[in-house]
MOPAC internal coordinates of N, CA, C and O (Angstrom, degrees):
PM7 1SCF
backbone

  N    0.0000 0     0.00 0     0.00 0    0    0    0
  C    1.4473 1     0.00 0     0.00 0    1    0    0
  C    1.5266 1   108.54 1     0.00 0    2    1    0
  O    1.2310 1   121.05 1   -55.74 1    3    2    1
  N    1.3025 1   115.60 1   124.26 1    3    2    1
  C    1.4441 1   121.50 1  -177.81 1    5    3    2
  C    1.5242 1   109.15 1  -100.04 1    6    5    3
  O    1.2310 1   121.38 1   -45.08 1    7    6    5
  N    1.3545 1   114.96 1   134.92 1    7    6    5
  C    1.4642 1   120.55 1  -179.37 1    9    7    6
  C    1.5146 1   109.68 1   -89.03 1   10    9    7
  O    1.2310 1   120.31 1   -50.19 1   11   10    9
  N    1.3176 1   117.01 1   129.81 1   11   10    9
  C    1.4575 1   121.24 1   178.27 1   13   11   10
  C    1.5220 1   108.36 1  -122.68 1   14   13   11
  O    1.2310 1   121.23 1   -35.64 1   15   14   13
  N    1.3099 1   115.25 1   144.36 1   15   14   13
  C    1.4617 1   121.21 1   178.77 1   17   15   14
  C    1.5230 1   107.98 1   -85.35 1   18   17   15
  O    1.2310 1   120.45 1   -48.27 1   19   18   17
  N    1.3258 1   116.74 1   131.73 1   19   18   17
  C    1.4668 1   119.43 1   179.75 1   21   19   18
  C    1.5294 1   111.69 1   -61.81 1   22   21   19
  O    1.2310 1   120.33 1   -31.26 1   23   22   21
  N    1.3163 1   116.98 1   148.74 1   23   22   21
  C    1.4702 1   120.42 1  -177.79 1   25   23   22
  C    1.5286 1   113.19 1   -62.85 1   26   25   23
  O    1.2310 1   119.34 1   149.86 1   27   26   25
  N    1.3248 1   118.87 1   -30.14 1   27   26   25
  C    1.4691 1   120.71 1  -179.81 1   29   27   26
  C    1.5265 1   110.58 1   -64.83 1   30   29   27
  O    1.2310 1   120.77 1   140.23 1   31   30   29
  N    1.3315 1   116.14 1   -39.77 1   31   30   29
  C    1.4644 1   119.72 1   179.63 1   33   31   30
  C    1.5269 1   109.82 1   -70.29 1   34   33   31
  O    1.2310 1   120.01 1   142.29 1   35   34   33
  N    1.3155 1   117.59 1   -37.71 1   35   34   33
  C    1.4630 1   120.57 1   178.11 1   37   35   34
  C    1.5263 1   110.95 1   -63.71 1   38   37   35
  O    1.2310 1   120.53 1   140.24 1   39   38   37
  N    1.3280 1   116.60 1   -39.76 1   39   38   37
  C    1.4640 1   120.46 1   177.95 1   41   39   38
  C    1.5201 1   110.47 1   -63.85 1   42   41   39
  O    1.2310 1   120.33 1   137.19 1   43   42   41
  N    1.3344 1   116.97 1   -42.81 1   43   42   41
  C    1.4631 1   121.64 1   179.52 1   45   43   42
  C    1.5264 1   110.67 1   -63.90 1   46   45   43
  O    1.2310 1   120.21 1   135.15 1   47   46   45
  N    1.3159 1   117.21 1   -44.85 1   47   46   45
  C    1.4654 1   121.35 1   179.69 1   49   47   46
  C    1.5249 1   111.57 1   -66.29 1   50   49   47
  O    1.2310 1   120.37 1   145.92 1   51   50   49
  N    1.3049 1   116.90 1   -34.08 1   51   50   49
  C    1.4664 1   119.17 1   178.88 1   53   51   50
  C    1.5319 1   111.03 1   -68.13 1   54   53   51
  O    1.2310 1   120.25 1   151.76 1   55   54   53
  N    1.3319 1   117.12 1   -28.24 1   55   54   53
  C    1.4696 1   120.00 1   176.61 1   57   55   54
  C    1.5297 1   110.86 1   -73.51 1   58   57   55
  O    1.2310 1   119.87 1   148.40 1   59   58   57
  N    1.3293 1   117.85 1   -31.60 1   59   58   57
  C    1.4642 1   121.49 1   179.89 1   61   59   58
  C    1.5208 1   112.85 1   -82.46 1   62   61   59
  O    1.2310 1   119.87 1   161.60 1   63   62   61
  N    1.3078 1   117.86 1   -18.40 1   63   62   61
  C    1.4547 1   121.60 1  -174.87 1   65   63   62
  C    1.5315 1   112.74 1   -59.25 1   66   65   63
  O    1.2310 1   117.87 1   134.81 1   67   66   65
  N    1.3323 1   121.67 1   -45.19 1   67   66   65
  C    1.4766 1   119.54 1   177.81 1   69   67   66
  C    1.5310 1   112.41 1   -63.63 1   70   69   67
  O    1.2310 1   120.55 1   146.23 1   71   70   69
  N    1.3146 1   116.56 1   -33.77 1   71   70   69
  C    1.4626 1   119.69 1   179.63 1   73   71   70
  C    1.5167 1   110.37 1   -64.39 1   74   73   71
  O    1.2310 1   120.63 1   135.54 1   75   74   73
  N    1.3208 1   116.41 1   -44.46 1   75   74   73
  C    1.4628 1   121.05 1  -179.18 1   77   75   74
  C    1.5205 1   110.51 1   -72.26 1   78   77   75
  O    1.2310 1   120.18 1   141.23 1   79   78   77
  N    1.3000 1   117.26 1   -38.77 1   79   78   77
  C    1.4626 1   120.96 1  -176.43 1   81   79   78
  C    1.5283 1   111.99 1   -68.91 1   82   81   79
  O    1.2310 1   119.55 1   140.16 1   83   82   81
  N    1.3239 1   118.46 1   -39.84 1   83   82   81
  C    1.4605 1   121.19 1  -172.14 1   85   83   82
  C    1.5261 1   113.97 1  -104.48 1   86   85   83
  O    1.2310 1   119.28 1   164.53 1   87   86   85
  N    1.2976 1   118.98 1   -15.47 1   87   86   85
  C    1.4572 1   120.44 1  -174.24 1   89   87   86
  C    1.5329 1   110.70 1  -125.44 1   90   89   87
  O    1.2310 1   121.29 1  -111.71 1   91   90   89
  N    1.3080 1   115.15 1    68.29 1   91   90   89
  C    1.4631 1   120.20 1  -179.08 1   93   91   90
  C    1.5322 1   111.83 1   -64.67 1   94   93   91
  O    1.2310 1   120.87 1   146.78 1   95   94   93
  N    1.3064 1   115.95 1   -33.22 1   95   94   93
  C    1.4656 1   120.14 1  -179.07 1   97   95   94
  C    1.5271 1   111.09 1   -63.76 1   98   97   95
  O    1.2310 1   120.02 1   135.83 1   99   98   97
  N    1.3208 1   117.57 1   -44.17 1   99   98   97
  C    1.4617 1   121.18 1  -179.49 1  101   99   98
  C    1.5206 1   110.28 1   -63.67 1  102  101   99
  O    1.2310 1   120.39 1   136.80 1  103  102  101
  N    1.3068 1   116.86 1   -43.20 1  103  102  101
  C    1.4632 1   120.80 1  -179.99 1  105  103  102
  C    1.5227 1   110.26 1   -64.33 1  106  105  103
  O    1.2310 1   120.35 1   138.91 1  107  106  105
  N    1.3351 1   116.93 1   -41.09 1  107  106  105
  C    1.4651 1   121.05 1   179.42 1  109  107  106
  C    1.5219 1   110.98 1   -64.42 1  110  109  107
  O    1.2310 1   119.70 1   136.63 1  111  110  109
  N    1.3164 1   118.17 1   -43.37 1  111  110  109
  C    1.4705 1   121.41 1   179.04 1  113  111  110
  C    1.5240 1   110.57 1   -64.12 1  114  113  111
  O    1.2310 1   119.94 1   137.04 1  115  114  113
  N    1.3177 1   117.71 1   -42.96 1  115  114  113
  C    1.4628 1   120.52 1   178.13 1  117  115  114
  C    1.5264 1   111.32 1   -63.18 1  118  117  115
  O    1.2310 1   120.58 1   139.17 1  119  118  117
  N    1.3201 1   116.50 1   -40.83 1  119  118  117
  C    1.4589 1   120.64 1   179.39 1  121  119  118
  C    1.5269 1   111.18 1   -65.54 1  122  121  119
  O    1.2310 1   120.23 1   134.20 1  123  122  121
  N    1.3196 1   117.17 1   -45.80 1  123  122  121
  C    1.4680 1   120.44 1   178.99 1  125  123  122
  C    1.5306 1   111.68 1   -66.30 1  126  125  123
  O    1.2310 1   120.12 1   143.74 1  127  126  125
  N    1.3141 1   117.38 1   -36.26 1  127  126  125
  C    1.4667 1   120.46 1   177.11 1  129  127  126
  C    1.5263 1   110.81 1   -64.79 1  130  129  127
  O    1.2310 1   120.61 1   139.55 1  131  130  129
  N    1.2996 1   116.45 1   -40.45 1  131  130  129
  C    1.4586 1   120.18 1   178.23 1  133  131  130
  C    1.5283 1   110.98 1   -64.67 1  134  133  131
  O    1.2310 1   120.36 1   135.79 1  135  134  133
  N    1.3199 1   116.92 1   -44.21 1  135  134  133
  C    1.4651 1   120.80 1   178.72 1  137  135  134
  C    1.5269 1   110.35 1   -62.86 1  138  137  135
  O    1.2310 1   120.13 1   137.07 1  139  138  137
  N    1.3374 1   117.36 1   -42.93 1  139  138  137
  C    1.4632 1   120.63 1   178.82 1  141  139  138
  C    1.5274 1   110.98 1   -63.60 1  142  141  139
  O    1.2310 1   120.15 1   139.75 1  143  142  141
  N    1.3159 1   117.32 1   -40.25 1  143  142  141
  C    1.4622 1   120.71 1   177.62 1  145  143  142
  C    1.5115 1   112.55 1   -63.71 1  146  145  143
  O    1.2310 1   120.51 1   139.41 1  147  146  145
  N    1.3095 1   116.64 1   -40.59 1  147  146  145
  C    1.4663 1   120.60 1   178.56 1  149  147  146
  C    1.5264 1   110.39 1   -65.98 1  150  149  147
  O    1.2310 1   120.32 1   136.40 1  151  150  149
  N    1.3304 1   116.99 1   -43.60 1  151  150  149
  C    1.4698 1   120.26 1   178.97 1  153  151  150
  C    1.5193 1   110.32 1   -62.62 1  154  153  151
  O    1.2310 1   119.69 1   136.69 1  155  154  153
  N    1.3373 1   118.21 1   -43.31 1  155  154  153
  C    1.4678 1   121.55 1   179.06 1  157  155  154
  C    1.5306 1   111.19 1   -62.67 1  158  157  155
  O    1.2310 1   120.17 1   136.94 1  159  158  157
  N    1.3148 1   117.28 1   -43.06 1  159  158  157
  C    1.4608 1   120.93 1  -179.98 1  161  159  158
  C    1.5242 1   111.62 1   -64.60 1  162  161  159
  O    1.2310 1   120.45 1   137.35 1  163  162  161
  N    1.3187 1   116.75 1   -42.65 1  163  162  161
  C    1.4638 1   120.17 1   178.47 1  165  163  162
  C    1.5234 1   110.27 1   -65.23 1  166  165  163
  O    1.2310 1   120.10 1   138.97 1  167  166  165
  N    1.3243 1   117.41 1   -41.03 1  167  166  165
  C    1.4638 1   121.18 1   178.81 1  169  167  166
  C    1.5286 1   110.92 1   -62.71 1  170  169  167
  O    1.2310 1   119.69 1   135.40 1  171  170  169
  N    1.3152 1   118.19 1   -44.60 1  171  170  169
  C    1.4638 1   121.17 1   178.78 1  173  171  170
  C    1.5218 1   111.17 1   -64.84 1  174  173  171
  O    1.2310 1   120.27 1   143.22 1  175  174  173
  N    1.3068 1   117.10 1   -36.78 1  175  174  173
  C    1.4626 1   120.73 1   179.22 1  177  175  174
  C    1.5179 1   111.18 1   -67.37 1  178  177  175
  O    1.2310 1   120.43 1   138.83 1  179  178  177
  N    1.3164 1   116.77 1   -41.17 1  179  178  177
  C    1.4567 1   119.91 1  -179.52 1  181  179  178
  C    1.5248 1   112.48 1   -71.78 1  182  181  179
  O    1.2310 1   119.80 1   151.37 1  183  182  181
  N    1.3253 1   117.99 1   -28.63 1  183  182  181
  C    1.4662 1   121.41 1  -178.23 1  185  183  182
  C    1.5229 1   113.49 1   -89.22 1  186  185  183
  O    1.2310 1   119.38 1   169.38 1  187  186  185
  N    1.3017 1   118.79 1   -10.62 1  187  186  185
  C    1.4574 1   120.39 1  -178.76 1  189  187  186
  C    1.5250 1   109.84 1   -78.63 1  190  189  187
  O    1.2310 1   120.33 1   -38.34 1  191  190  189
  N    1.3366 1   116.97 1   141.66 1  191  190  189
  C    1.4647 1   118.86 1   179.51 1  193  191  190
  C    1.5246 1   110.37 1   -71.19 1  194  193  191
  O    1.2310 1   121.29 1   -33.04 1  195  194  193
  N    1.3114 1   115.14 1   146.96 1  195  194  193
  C    1.4460 1   118.64 1  -178.03 1  197  195  194
  C    1.5207 1   111.75 1   -90.77 1  198  197  195
  O    1.2310 1   120.06 1   153.89 1  199  198  197
  N    1.3171 1   117.49 1   -26.11 1  199  198  197
  C    1.4567 1   120.83 1  -177.20 1  201  199  198
  C    1.5292 1   109.02 1  -117.24 1  202  201  199
  O    1.2310 1   120.22 1   -80.22 1  203  202  201
  N    1.3177 1   117.19 1    99.78 1  203  202  201
  C    1.4605 1   121.73 1  -177.44 1  205  203  202
  C    1.5273 1   112.09 1   -66.82 1  206  205  203
  O    1.2310 1   120.02 1   145.79 1  207  206  205
  N    1.3244 1   117.56 1   -34.21 1  207  206  205
  C    1.4665 1   120.33 1   179.82 1  209  207  206
  C    1.5250 1   110.35 1   -65.32 1  210  209  207
  O    1.2310 1   120.14 1   136.47 1  211  210  209
  N    1.3209 1   117.34 1   -43.53 1  211  210  209
  C    1.4640 1   121.54 1   178.18 1  213  211  210
  C    1.5270 1   110.51 1   -63.77 1  214  213  211
  O    1.2310 1   120.40 1   138.80 1  215  214  213
  N    1.3213 1   116.84 1   -41.20 1  215  214  213
  C    1.4537 1   121.01 1   178.73 1  217  215  214
  C    1.5259 1   110.52 1   -61.46 1  218  217  215
  O    1.2310 1   120.01 1   137.11 1  219  218  217
  N    1.3214 1   117.58 1   -42.89 1  219  218  217
  C    1.4630 1   121.23 1   178.85 1  221  219  218
  C    1.5130 1   112.35 1   -64.60 1  222  221  219
  O    1.2310 1   119.95 1   139.68 1  223  222  221
  N    1.3188 1   117.70 1   -40.32 1  223  222  221
  C    1.4677 1   120.56 1   178.55 1  225  223  222
  C    1.5183 1   110.99 1   -65.36 1  226  225  223
  O    1.2310 1   119.90 1   137.54 1  227  226  225
  N    1.3161 1   117.80 1   -42.46 1  227  226  225
  C    1.4591 1   120.72 1   179.19 1  229  227  226
  C    1.5226 1   110.97 1   -66.09 1  230  229  227
  O    1.2310 1   120.30 1   142.89 1  231  230  229
  N    1.3164 1   117.03 1   -37.11 1  231  230  229
  C    1.4623 1   121.13 1   178.93 1  233  231  230
  C    1.5280 1   110.37 1   -64.94 1  234  233  231
  O    1.2310 1   120.20 1   135.69 1  235  234  233
  N    1.3293 1   117.21 1   -44.31 1  235  234  233
  C    1.4597 1   121.04 1   179.57 1  237  235  234
  C    1.5256 1   111.72 1   -68.17 1  238  237  235
  O    1.2310 1   119.78 1   148.14 1  239  238  237
  N    1.3138 1   118.03 1   -31.86 1  239  238  237
  C    1.4591 1   121.83 1  -177.75 1  241  239  238
  C    1.5204 1   111.86 1   -72.60 1  242  241  239
  O    1.2310 1   119.43 1   154.74 1  243  242  241
  N    1.3156 1   118.68 1   -25.26 1  243  242  241
  C    1.4586 1   120.35 1  -175.85 1  245  243  242
  C    1.5143 1   113.51 1   -94.27 1  246  245  243
  O    1.2310 1   118.92 1   162.61 1  247  246  245
  N    1.3050 1   119.67 1   -17.39 1  247  246  245
  C    1.4594 1   120.82 1  -175.68 1  249  247  246
  C    1.5214 1   110.52 1   -81.49 1  250  249  247
  O    1.2310 1   120.92 1   -62.04 1  251  250  249
  N    1.3087 1   115.84 1   117.96 1  251  250  249
  C    1.4586 1   122.40 1   171.00 1  253  251  250
  C    1.5143 1   116.18 1    67.17 1  254  253  251
  O    1.2310 1   119.09 1  -169.03 1  255  254  253
  N    1.2973 1   119.34 1    10.97 1  255  254  253
  C    1.4540 1   118.85 1  -175.87 1  257  255  254
  C    1.5156 1   111.87 1   -69.72 1  258  257  255
  O    1.2310 1   119.28 1   138.81 1  259  258  257
  N    1.3120 1   118.97 1   -41.19 1  259  258  257
  C    1.4557 1   121.35 1  -179.31 1  261  259  258
  C    1.5271 1   111.17 1   -73.38 1  262  261  259
  O    1.2310 1   120.12 1   140.92 1  263  262  261
  N    1.2963 1   117.38 1   -39.08 1  263  262  261
  C    1.4637 1   120.29 1  -176.38 1  265  263  262
  C    1.5250 1   110.79 1   -65.54 1  266  265  263
  O    1.2310 1   119.55 1   135.24 1  267  266  265
  N    1.2838 1   118.46 1   -44.76 1  267  266  265
  C    1.4585 1   121.49 1  -175.41 1  269  267  266
  C    1.5213 1   113.57 1   -76.72 1  270  269  267
  O    1.2310 1   119.22 1   151.09 1  271  270  269
  N    1.3103 1   119.09 1   -28.91 1  271  270  269
  C    1.4522 1   120.67 1  -172.51 1  273  271  270
  C    1.5229 1   113.35 1   -94.80 1  274  273  271
  O    1.2310 1   119.23 1   139.81 1  275  274  273
  N    1.3044 1   119.08 1   -40.19 1  275  274  273
  C    1.4551 1   119.86 1  -169.04 1  277  275  274
  C    1.5089 1   115.19 1  -111.18 1  278  277  275
  O    1.2310 1   118.82 1   163.52 1  279  278  277
  N    1.2975 1   119.85 1   -16.48 1  279  278  277
  C    1.4654 1   120.05 1  -174.85 1  281  279  278
  C    1.5186 1   111.15 1  -113.31 1  282  281  279
  O    1.2310 1   120.39 1  -112.94 1  283  282  281
  N    1.2869 1   116.85 1    67.06 1  283  282  281
  C    1.4681 1   119.62 1   176.98 1  285  283  282
  C    1.5157 1   111.15 1   -71.20 1  286  285  283
  O    1.2310 1   119.64 1   157.46 1  287  286  285
  N    1.3491 1   118.29 1   -22.54 1  287  286  285
  C    1.4651 1   120.40 1   176.21 1  289  287  286
  C    1.5244 1   110.77 1   -62.48 1  290  289  287
  O    1.2310 1   120.46 1   139.29 1  291  290  289
  N    1.2999 1   116.73 1   -40.71 1  291  290  289
  C    1.4589 1   120.51 1   179.97 1  293  291  290
  C    1.5202 1   110.65 1   -65.43 1  294  293  291
  O    1.2310 1   120.17 1   139.30 1  295  294  293
  N    1.3083 1   117.28 1   -40.70 1  295  294  293
  C    1.4637 1   120.77 1   178.46 1  297  295  294
  C    1.5250 1   110.19 1   -62.85 1  298  297  295
  O    1.2310 1   120.00 1   137.93 1  299  298  297
  N    1.3190 1   117.61 1   -42.07 1  299  298  297
  C    1.4673 1   120.57 1   178.56 1  301  299  298
  C    1.5176 1   111.47 1   -64.84 1  302  301  299
  O    1.2310 1   119.43 1   141.02 1  303  302  301
  N    1.3226 1   118.70 1   -38.98 1  303  302  301
  C    1.4625 1   121.35 1   177.39 1  305  303  302
  C    1.5232 1   110.98 1   -64.17 1  306  305  303
  O    1.2310 1   120.49 1   141.14 1  307  306  305
  N    1.3128 1   116.67 1   -38.86 1  307  306  305
  C    1.4683 1   119.97 1   179.30 1  309  307  306
  C    1.5158 1   110.68 1   -66.29 1  310  309  307
  O    1.2310 1   120.38 1   141.30 1  311  310  309
  N    1.3341 1   116.88 1   -38.70 1  311  310  309
  C    1.4618 1   120.12 1  -179.77 1  313  311  310
  C    1.5207 1   112.10 1   -67.17 1  314  313  311
  O    1.2310 1   119.63 1   151.33 1  315  314  313
  N    1.3326 1   118.30 1   -28.67 1  315  314  313
  C    1.4645 1   120.55 1  -178.97 1  317  315  314
  C    1.5162 1   112.84 1   -82.09 1  318  317  315
  O    1.2310 1   119.14 1   169.79 1  319  318  317
  N    1.3174 1   119.24 1   -10.21 1  319  318  317
  C    1.4603 1   121.14 1   178.86 1  321  319  318
  C    1.5187 1   110.57 1   -66.62 1  322  321  319
  O    1.2310 1   121.24 1   -31.15 1  323  322  321
  N    1.3290 1   115.24 1   148.85 1  323  322  321
  C    1.4591 1   120.25 1   178.17 1  325  323  322
  C    1.5229 1   109.33 1   -87.57 1  326  325  323
  O    1.2310 1   121.47 1   -26.99 1  327  326  325
  N    1.2960 1   114.79 1   153.01 1  327  326  325
  C    1.4545 1   120.09 1   175.84 1  329  327  326
  C    1.5199 1   108.96 1   -83.58 1  330  329  327
  O    1.2310 1   120.64 1   -21.73 1  331  330  329
  N    1.3170 1   116.39 1   158.27 1  331  330  329
  C    1.4618 1   119.65 1   179.71 1  333  331  330
  C    1.5218 1   111.58 1   -68.24 1  334  333  331
  O    1.2310 1   120.14 1   159.83 1  335  334  333
  N    1.3253 1   117.35 1   -20.17 1  335  334  333
  C    1.4677 1   119.85 1   179.56 1  337  335  334
  C    1.5258 1   112.08 1   -84.59 1  338  337  335
  O    1.2310 1   120.34 1   165.20 1  339  338  337
  N    1.3360 1   116.96 1   -14.80 1  339  338  337
  C    1.4696 1   120.00 1   177.44 1  341  339  338
  C    1.5214 1   109.27 1   -75.27 1  342  341  339
  O    1.2310 1   120.72 1   -58.35 1  343  342  341
  N    1.3274 1   116.24 1   121.65 1  343  342  341
  C    1.4607 1   120.86 1   179.47 1  345  343  342
  C    1.5206 1   107.94 1  -115.62 1  346  345  343
  O    1.2310 1   120.86 1   -82.77 1  347  346  345
  N    1.3002 1   115.97 1    97.23 1  347  346  345
  C    1.4613 1   119.51 1  -179.32 1  349  347  346
  C    1.5076 1   111.78 1   -89.46 1  350  349  347
  O    1.2310 1   120.00 1   167.61 1  351  350  349
  N    1.3274 1   117.60 1   -12.39 1  351  350  349
  C    1.4545 1   120.27 1   179.22 1  353  351  350
  C    1.5188 1   112.56 1    82.18 1  354  353  351
  O    1.2310 1   119.78 1   175.24 1  355  354  353
  N    1.2745 1   118.03 1    -4.76 1  355  354  353
  C    1.4569 1   120.65 1  -179.80 1  357  355  354
  C    1.5205 1   109.04 1  -100.36 1  358  357  355
  O    1.2310 1   121.34 1   -45.87 1  359  358  357
  N    1.3046 1   115.04 1   134.13 1  359  358  357
  C    1.4541 1   120.08 1   174.69 1  361  359  358
  C    1.5131 1   108.23 1  -119.23 1  362  361  359
  O    1.2310 1   120.71 1   -32.57 1  363  362  361
  N    1.2683 1   116.24 1   147.43 1  363  362  361
  C    1.4559 1   120.18 1   179.16 1  365  363  362
  C    1.5218 1   108.97 1   -74.66 1  366  365  363
  O    1.2310 1   120.57 1   -40.75 1  367  366  365
  N    1.3184 1   116.51 1   139.25 1  367  366  365
  C    1.4746 1   118.39 1   178.51 1  369  367  366
  C    1.5280 1   110.38 1   -71.91 1  370  369  367
  O    1.2310 1   121.77 1   -33.77 1  371  370  369
  N    1.3315 1   114.22 1   146.23 1  371  370  369
  C    1.4623 1   119.41 1   178.08 1  373  371  370
  C    1.5257 1   109.20 1   -76.66 1  374  373  371
  O    1.2310 1   120.13 1   -25.73 1  375  374  373
  N    1.3062 1   117.36 1   154.27 1  375  374  373
  C    1.4610 1   119.61 1   173.82 1  377  375  374
  C    1.5242 1   110.38 1   -62.92 1  378  377  375
  O    1.2310 1   120.07 1   -21.05 1  379  378  377
  N    1.3291 1   117.47 1   158.95 1  379  378  377
  C    1.4668 1   120.62 1  -177.49 1  381  379  378
  C    1.5220 1   109.77 1   -59.44 1  382  381  379
  O    1.2310 1   121.84 1   -42.71 1  383  382  381
  N    1.3151 1   114.08 1   137.29 1  383  382  381
  C    1.4566 1   120.05 1   179.59 1  385  383  382
  C    1.5123 1   114.39 1    87.83 1  386  385  383
  O    1.2310 1   119.72 1   179.21 1  387  386  385
  N    1.3209 1   118.14 1    -0.79 1  387  386  385
  C    1.4608 1   121.27 1  -179.89 1  389  387  386
  C    1.5195 1   109.89 1  -110.67 1  390  389  387
  O    1.2310 1   121.04 1   -31.44 1  391  390  389
  N    1.3371 1   115.62 1   148.56 1  391  390  389
  C    1.4657 1   121.17 1   176.86 1  393  391  390
  C    1.5198 1   108.19 1  -130.31 1  394  393  391
  O    1.2310 1   121.16 1   -17.60 1  395  394  393
  N    1.3148 1   115.39 1   162.40 1  395  394  393
  C    1.4575 1   120.61 1   177.23 1  397  395  394
  C    1.5266 1   108.71 1   -82.41 1  398  397  395
  O    1.2310 1   118.94 1   -63.98 1  399  398  397
  N    1.3087 1   119.63 1   116.02 1  399  398  397
  C    1.4699 1   120.12 1  -178.33 1  401  399  398
  C    1.5265 1   112.48 1   -73.25 1  402  401  399
  O    1.2310 1   119.54 1   167.27 1  403  402  401
  N    1.3261 1   118.48 1   -12.73 1  403  402  401
  C    1.4555 1   121.29 1  -178.16 1  405  403  402
  C    1.5243 1   112.61 1   -98.58 1  406  405  403
  O    1.2310 1   120.21 1   178.36 1  407  406  405
  N    1.3165 1   117.21 1    -1.64 1  407  406  405
  C    1.4664 1   120.15 1   179.91 1  409  407  406
  C    1.5185 1   108.68 1   -76.14 1  410  409  407
  O    1.2310 1   121.06 1   -35.00 1  411  410  409
  N    1.3287 1   115.57 1   145.00 1  411  410  409
  C    1.4621 1   119.58 1  -178.99 1  413  411  410
  C    1.5015 1   110.77 1   -92.86 1  414  413  411
  O    1.2310 1   120.10 1   180.00 1  415  414  413

């Protein structure tokens, strides 16, 4: 049994032949772009998490757990800070030898 190429495929290949014969640069760029796309897709597939539920649980477990549970001193310090809208009229004195560069 002899294998023959269908005429439709031969016609299609004959249309591409001048492109390949005369435009090596275009073919090379298309080939490299395809290889880069395949590498990027494989890399994204390998780096994506497989279990979204596990990822969500781990994300929720790490956010703010140490700050809220163990550092109540920090929370108390934050609560004692003044707001920028509070105007008490008191300014802290500068250390000796320092001046306010914004004073007129």
